[in-house]
C-alpha positions in Angstrom: -64.9 -20.3 3.5 -67.6 -20.5 6.1 -69.8 -22.6 8.3 -73.6 -22.4 8.5 -76.4 -23.6 10.6 -79.2 -24.4 8.2 -82.8 -25.5 8.9 -86.2 -25.5 7.3 -88.7 -22.9 8.6 -91.2 -25.4 10.0 -90.9 -25.7 13.8 -90.5 -29.5 13.7 -87.1 -29.2 12.1 -83.8 -28.4 13.8 -80.5 -27.1 12.7 -77.7 -29.1 11.2 -74.1 -28.1 10.5 -73.3 -27.0 7.0 -70.5 -25.3 5.1 -69.8 -23.1 2.1 -66.8 -22.1 0.0 -66.3 -20.2 -3.2 -65.2 -17.0 -4.8 -66.3 -13.4 -4.4 -65.9 -10.3 -6.5 -66.3 -6.8 -5.0 -67.4 -3.8 -7.0 -66.6 -0.2 -5.9 -69.8 1.8 -6.0 -68.5 4.9 -4.3 -69.1 7.0 -7.4 -72.9 6.5 -6.7 -73.0 6.3 -2.9 -70.0 7.1 -0.6 -68.5 4.0 1.1 -70.7 1.6 -0.8 -69.9 -1.6 -2.6 -71.4 -4.5 -4.5 -70.6 -8.1 -3.8 -71.2 -11.1 -6.2 -70.3 -14.5 -5.0 -70.4 -18.1 -6.4 -70.6 -20.5 -3.5 -70.9 -24.2 -3.1 -72.9 -24.7 0.0 -74.5 -27.5 2.0 -77.8 -26.8 3.7 -80.3 -29.2 5.2 -82.2 -30.0 8.3 -83.0 -32.7 10.9 -86.2 -33.9 12.4 -87.3 -36.5 14.9 -90.2 -37.6 12.7 -91.4 -36.2 9.4 -94.3 -37.1 7.1 -94.1 -36.0 3.5 -96.5 -36.6 0.6 -94.7 -36.5 -2.7 -95.7 -37.7 -6.2 -98.6 -39.8 -5.0 -96.7 -41.5 -2.2 -96.7 -40.9 1.6 -93.2 -41.0 3.2 -92.7 -41.3 7.0 -89.2 -40.8 8.4 -87.8 -41.3 11.9 -84.7 -39.4 12.8 -84.4 -37.7 9.4 -81.3 -35.8 8.4 -81.3 -34.2 5.0 -78.3 -32.5 3.3 -78.9 -30.4 0.2 -76.0 -29.1 -1.9 -76.4 -25.9 -3.8 -74.6 -23.6 -6.2 -75.5 -20.3 -4.7 -75.2 -16.8 -6.2 -75.7 -14.0 -3.6 -75.8 -10.5 -5.0 -75.4 -8.0 -2.1 -75.1 -4.3 -1.8 -73.2 -3.0 1.2 -71.8 -0.1 3.2 -68.3 0.1 4.8 -67.5 2.4 7.6 -63.8 3.0 8.1 -63.3 2.9 11.9 -59.5 3.0 11.8 -56.8 2.8 9.1 -56.7 -1.0 9.6 -60.4 -1.8 10.3 -63.7 -1.3 8.4 -67.1 -2.2 9.8 -69.4 -3.6 7.0 -73.1 -4.3 6.6 -74.8 -5.6 3.4 -78.0 -7.1 2.1 -79.4 -8.5 -1.1 -81.0 -11.4 -2.9 -79.5 -14.9 -3.5 -80.3 -17.4 -6.2 -79.4 -21.1 -5.8 -79.6 -24.3 -7.8 -79.6 -27.7 -6.0 -76.9 -29.9 -7.4 -77.3 -32.9 -5.2 -78.6 -34.1 -1.8 -78.6 -37.0 0.6 -81.1 -38.3 3.1 -80.3 -40.3 6.3 -83.0 -41.9 8.4 -83.3 -44.7 10.9 -86.6 -46.0 9.6 -88.6 -45.3 6.4 -92.2 -46.1 5.6 -93.5 -45.6 2.0 -97.3 -45.8 1.8 -97.3 -47.6 5.2 -94.8 -50.3 4.2 -91.4 -50.4 6.0 -88.5 -50.1 3.7 -84.8 -50.3 4.2 -83.6 -46.7 4.4 -80.5 -47.4 2.4 -82.0 -49.6 -0.3 -85.6 -48.2 -0.5 -86.7 -46.5 -3.7 -86.5 -42.8 -2.8 -86.6 -41.5 -6.4 -90.1 -40.0 -5.9 -88.9 -38.2 -2.7 -85.8 -36.7 -4.5 -88.0 -35.7 -7.5 -90.2 -33.7 -5.0 -87.3 -31.5 -4.0 -87.3 -28.2 -5.7 -84.3 -27.7 -8.0 -84.1 -23.9 -7.4 -84.2 -21.7 -4.3 -84.1 -17.9 -3.9 -84.2 -15.7 -0.9 -82.9 -12.6 0.8 -79.8 -12.3 3.0 -77.9 -9.9 5.1 -74.6 -9.9 6.9 -72.4 -7.7 9.1 -68.8 -7.9 10.1 -65.4 -6.5 10.1 -62.7 -6.1 7.4 -59.1 -6.1 8.8 -56.1 -4.6 6.9 -58.4 -4.5 3.7 -57.6 -8.2 3.4 -59.3 -10.4 6.1 -63.1 -10.2 6.5 -65.1 -11.9 9.3 -68.9 -11.8 8.9 -72.0 -13.3 10.5 -75.2 -13.4 8.4 -78.6 -14.8 7.9 -80.5 -15.9 4.7 -84.3 -16.3 4.4 -85.5 -18.6 1.7 -88.6 -17.4 0.0 -89.9 -20.6 -1.4 -90.7 -24.1 -0.2 -87.8 -26.7 -0.5 -90.2 -29.6 -1.1 -93.2 -29.4 -3.5 -96.5 -29.5 -1.7 -94.8 -29.2 1.7 -94.3 -26.1 3.8 -90.7 -25.3 4.7 -88.2 -22.9 3.3 -84.4 -22.6 3.8 -83.2 -20.6 6.8 -79.5 -20.2 7.2 -77.2 -18.6 9.8 -73.7 -18.1 8.4 -70.2 -17.5 9.7 -67.6 -16.6 7.1 -63.9 -15.8 6.7 -63.0 -14.1 3.4 -59.4 -13.5 2.3 -59.0 -10.9 -0.5 -56.2 -10.9 -3.0 -55.2 -7.9 -5.1 
């Protein structure tokens, strides 16, 4: 379970509040490297961004948004490799890094005013199918996190993910995501 502060990489965008939840499996890799582990997770996560004004060209149409907020929902699969340093019997310090792969499942767009090809449209009733078709279905990137594991059961981490591809076709801007997570492990 976690919270995140996602945004797109272009400077005109600002952070929104997102979340993630899912399941994680840890693999003991100490036979290969002492104190190492592998982590594979399946997360349902909400990313997105906000902008005061945004102009996007998609599928032959020009979209102009005022006070745009976009939420994108992904099934995300991070595959991380990490190192755990046992500071005390009850506490381990951890650090990990690795790729993530994500598939967009859904999304929403909120705006105060929308213009499509210069014509003002109702933001709730306007035909936004072309805009949604311009969103890339898949995302991939690289992430890292650090934190503390208490009593080999409760893990608190802070992390950052860098998206490697553009979120919207023919538009610059990748996912950037600051994360705060609490994991509870069951034997």
